[in-house]
KOLDREN-776310 format. One line per 4 residues: number of its first residue (from 1); their letters; for each residue x, y, z of N, C-alpha, C, O. Coordinates in steps of 0.001 Angstrom, whole numbers, plus 500000, padded with zeros to 6 digits. Layout:
N
NUM> a> X:Y:Z:X:Y:Z:X:Y:Z:X:Y:Z  ...
//
This chain:
117
1> matq> 216066:859206:882108:216407:860608:882233:216894:861110:880880:217766:860503:880259  216328:862213:880434:216675:862778:879126:218002:863531:879212:218298:864193:880207  218776:863413:878161:220029:864164:878119:219764:865548:877553:218967:865708:876628  220416:866517:878095:220229:867889:877647:221318:868256:876658:222495:867964:876870
5> tpkt> 220915:868892:875587:221892:869378:874622:222203:870825:874939:221313:871562:875364  223432:871252:874748:223777:872645:875053:223049:873596:874106:222859:873298:872927  222645:874746:874649:221958:875752:873846:222932:876397:872870:224077:876694:873213  222461:876604:871665:223280:877320:870698:222945:878800:870800:221785:879178:870966
9> qker> 223960:879618:870699:223762:881050:870817:223130:881579:869534:223550:881230:868431  222109:882431:869696:221438:883002:868537:222365:883970:867811:223210:884632:868413  222175:884027:866507:222951:884951:865705:222464:886370:865987:221260:886618:866050  223383:887279:866153:223028:888661:866437:222418:889292:865199:222975:889179:864107
13> rswt> 221266:889963:865357:220528:890503:864223:220565:892028:864148:220151:892594:863136  221050:892710:865192:221086:894172:865129:222232:894732:865961:222683:894111:866923  222688:895901:865577:223744:896626:866270:223308:898073:866395:222644:898607:865507  223684:898716:867507:223326:900105:867747:224543:900852:868268:225259:900364:869143
17> aryd> 224771:902049:867715:225792:902957:868236:225038:904178:868756:224288:904804:868007  225226:904523:870027:224486:905622:870641:225389:906836:870833:226563:906714:871182  224807:908007:870595:225532:909263:870714:224684:910258:871483:223456:910221:871415  225346:911157:872222:224672:912220:872963:224890:913540:872272:225904:913752:871607
21> gttk> 223915:914437:872437:224012:915773:871871:224593:916749:872870:225231:916351:873845  224369:918034:872623:224922:919061:873504:224090:919217:874770:224609:919686:875784  222810:918836:874741:221983:918861:875951:221660:917429:876355:221836:916504:875563  221187:917243:877587:220923:915891:878071:219716:915245:877402:219537:914031:877498
25> derc> 218886:916036:876726:217675:915515:876092:217861:915181:874618:216882:914882:873934  219076:915224:874115:219332:914916:872704:220100:913604:872600:221130:913415:873247  219574:912699:871767:220244:911422:871541:220181:911071:870066:219244:911444:869359  221187:910353:869621:221248:909892:868240:221654:908421:868264:222615:908045:868934
29> evrl> 220913:907595:867529:221238:906183:867432:221465:905823:865971:220634:906121:865114  222577:905190:865698:222846:904660:864368:222603:903160:864467:223235:902483:865278  221692:902636:863651:221274:901238:863759:221616:900444:862504:221579:900960:861387  221946:899185:862717:222162:898224:861642:221329:896997:861987:221487:896422:863064
33> ehrk> 220439:896592:861078:219545:895470:861348:219597:894459:860216:219664:894820:859041  219564:893188:860590:219459:892101:859618:217985:891718:859558:217421:891266:860554  217366:891893:858413:215933:891674:858258:215631:890199:857990:216507:889436:857583  214383:889814:858225:213998:888415:858038:214069:887976:856582:214243:886791:856301
37> dgsw> 213935:888919:855654:214010:888559:854235:215450:888390:853754:215677:888103:852579  216434:888565:854658:217835:888365:854314:218574:889644:853976:219799:889635:853851  217850:890745:853825:218500:892012:853516:218967:892686:854812:218628:892249:855912  219732:893734:854662:220252:894507:855790:219753:895931:855662:219532:896417:854553
41> rtyv> 219571:896612:856805:219085:897987:856783:219858:898813:857794:220079:898385:858927  220266:899998:857373:220883:900956:858284:220009:902197:858323:219436:902598:857310  219911:902804:859507:219190:904063:859627:219667:904799:860864:220346:904237:861723  219296:906073:860934:219661:906924:862061:218371:907392:862725:217431:907802:862045
45> rvtt> 218329:907332:864041:217166:907788:864805:217633:908873:865764:218554:908664:866554  216983:910042:865687:217329:911178:866542:216163:911433:867490:215010:911495:867061  216463:911582:868779:215458:911850:869801:215783:913180:870458:216921:913421:870859  214770:914050:870568:214935:915333:871248:213806:915509:872247:212726:914940:872084
49> gsgk> 214058:916295:873279:213046:916576:874291:212997:915496:875348:213686:914480:875260  212158:915737:876361:212002:914758:877429:210526:914699:877818:209754:915616:877541  210166:913616:878453:208786:913437:878900:207810:913376:877742:208068:912716:876736  206680:914072:877886:205663:914059:876832:206072:914877:875621:205485:914732:874548
53> arkh> 207070:915734:875778:207539:916556:874659:208607:915843:873826:209173:916437:872908  208887:914571:874142:209921:913824:873432:209483:913551:871991:208356:913123:871743  210385:913805:871058:210112:913592:869633:211182:912668:869056:212375:912840:869307  210729:911686:868280:211627:910768:867595:211516:911006:866099:210420:911211:865578
57> srga> 212632:910981:865419:212601:911055:863960:213643:910087:863406:214743:909954:863942  213268:909418:862321:214151:908442:861702:214463:908889:860288:213590:909392:859579  215700:908706:859883:216095:909102:858541:217350:908384:858102:217862:907515:858807  217838:908750:856938:219052:908176:856346:218948:906657:856244:219926:905950:856484
61> terh> 217765:906153:855887:217545:904713:855777:218127:904192:854467:217891:904755:853398  218880:903124:854568:219463:902472:853388:219278:900972:853522:219398:900420:854616  218985:900313:852410:218897:898848:852378:220122:898301:851665:220642:898904:850726  220573:897136:852137:221793:896534:851600:221549:895057:851344:220796:894406:852067
65> adek> 222188:894541:850315:222018:893142:849932:222856:892198:850793:222454:891061:851040  224020:892666:851252:224880:891782:852036:225428:892502:853261:225333:893724:853378  226001:891724:854165:226485:892250:855435:227675:893190:855266:227795:894177:855992  228544:892892:854321:229759:893696:854148:229424:895141:853796:229957:896065:854409
69> tarv> 228546:895346:852814:228174:896721:852439:227382:897393:853551:227474:898607:853734  226605:896612:854295:225840:897172:855406:226766:897681:856508:226538:898751:857072  227808:896914:856811:228757:897343:857848:229528:898595:857429:229806:899462:858258  229869:898686:856154:230548:899883:855658:229635:901096:855811:230086:902162:856231
73> afer> 228356:900943:855472:227396:902039:855614:227187:902398:857083:227031:903574:857412  227181:901400:857969:227021:901611:859412:228184:902442:859950:227977:903398:860698  229398:902077:859571:230580:902825:860015:230605:904221:859423:231011:905168:860096  230175:904366:858167:230115:905687:857538:229108:906582:858265:229381:907762:858483
77> aqav> 227953:906039:858642:226941:906810:859364:227460:907230:860739:227168:908333:861200  228223:906363:861390:228816:906716:862681:229806:907863:862519:229840:908777:863344  230613:907820:861460:231595:908883:861214:230898:910210:860950:231350:911254:861419  229798:910175:860201:229043:911401:859925:228441:911949:861213:228429:913164:861412
81> avkt> 227947:911092:862082:227369:911541:863351:228413:912253:864201:228136:913310:864768  229603:911684:864292:230675:912306:865081:231098:913624:864441:231318:914612:865142  231212:913645:863127:231612:914863:862417:230571:915972:862586:230920:917152:862613  229294:915596:862700:228217:916564:862862:228203:917175:864261:227639:918253:864451
85> gwth> 228811:916509:865241:228872:917069:866584:228322:916171:867668:228343:916551:868839  227830:914996:867323:227357:914051:868328:228565:913417:868996:229562:913128:868336  228480:913199:870307:229583:912573:871038:229190:911153:871404:228062:910900:871827  230137:910217:871235:229865:908812:871499:229544:908626:872973:230283:909092:873841
89> rqak> 228458:907954:873248:228009:907736:874618:228933:906735:875303:229205:905658:874771  229409:907102:876484:230291:906233:877237:229476:905127:877902:228332:905346:878299  230057:903965:878018:229385:902852:878673:229151:903191:880139:230027:903736:880810  227979:902867:880618:227668:903150:882019:228455:902193:882903:228594:901006:882604
93> tggf> 228965:902744:884001:229739:901923:884921:228850:901320:885991:229314:900523:886807  227587:901686:885999:226656:901149:886992:226482:902120:888134:227446:902745:888578  225283:902248:888605:224993:903184:889683:225129:902557:891052:225061:903269:892054  225316:901256:891133:225385:900574:892416:226835:900325:892794:227609:899772:892013
97> tarp> 227193:900742:894009:228511:900457:894548:228317:899684:895841:227676:900174:896770  228860:898496:895902:228703:897659:897084:229480:898235:898264:230604:898714:898109  228865:898182:899447:229557:898610:900652:230655:897601:900981:230541:896429:900625  231714:898042:901654:232768:897093:902024:232242:896083:903048:231287:896361:903773
101> dsfd> 232870:894925:903096:232460:893891:904050:232581:894405:905474:233526:895120:905809  231609:894033:906317:231654:894475:907713:232429:893495:908595:232710:893799:909754  232776:892327:908058:233600:891362:908790:234289:890438:907800:233915:890365:906630  235302:889733:908289:235967:888718:907478:235886:887394:908231:235278:887334:909300
105> lahl> 236488:886334:907694:236371:885022:908329:237010:884981:909714:236553:884244:910588  238045:885753:909912:238709:885754:911216:237847:886429:912282:238022:886162:913471  236927:887291:911880:236088:888036:912825:234604:887792:912560:233798:888721:912604  234253:886547:912285:232869:886180:912013:232028:886391:913268:232378:885872:914328
109> pkpg> 230917:887147:913174:230119:887410:914386:229474:886122:914919:229115:885229:914151  229334:886046:916258:228711:884895:916896:227188:885092:916863:226707:886225:916860  226454:884013:916840:225005:884155:916826:224496:884865:918078:225027:884660:919169  223470:885695:917921:222858:886385:919047:223564:887670:919443:223040:888417:920270
113> kgir> 224727:887954:918886:225477:889158:919225:225082:890330:918340:225307:891483:918709  224503:890060:917190:224195:891153:916269:225419:891544:915474:226528:891062:915704  225184:892415:914552:226274:892862:913673:226569:894318:913965:225667:895156:913972  227845:894616:914208:228255:896006:914410:228479:896627:913052:229118:896032:912185
117> s> 227954:897823:912865:228166:898477:911567:229175:899579:911659:229470:900231:910658
//
């Protein structure tokens, strides 16, 4: 029997900060990516419209030699986005809410009786 070695976690290669505009169809993403050649890249992607009228545009692209300068540029781009009027997108709490239990161990239904709701 072969022994299994624990999986090593992959190094994170990109980060995204998402912002919403004044309408529901406006979004702004500030991205930081670690490229395969070892360099780092930051850019901003703005999306407007919905459905087939959706338009994406990318700009403010900068390349960086090391992670430290890339992170400073990433934080600076986030500050500019907030200053421009974009609001930081709140984490979703999830759309699913579980119903409460219909019984507990003290009132476990007997087979063939069905479940009362």
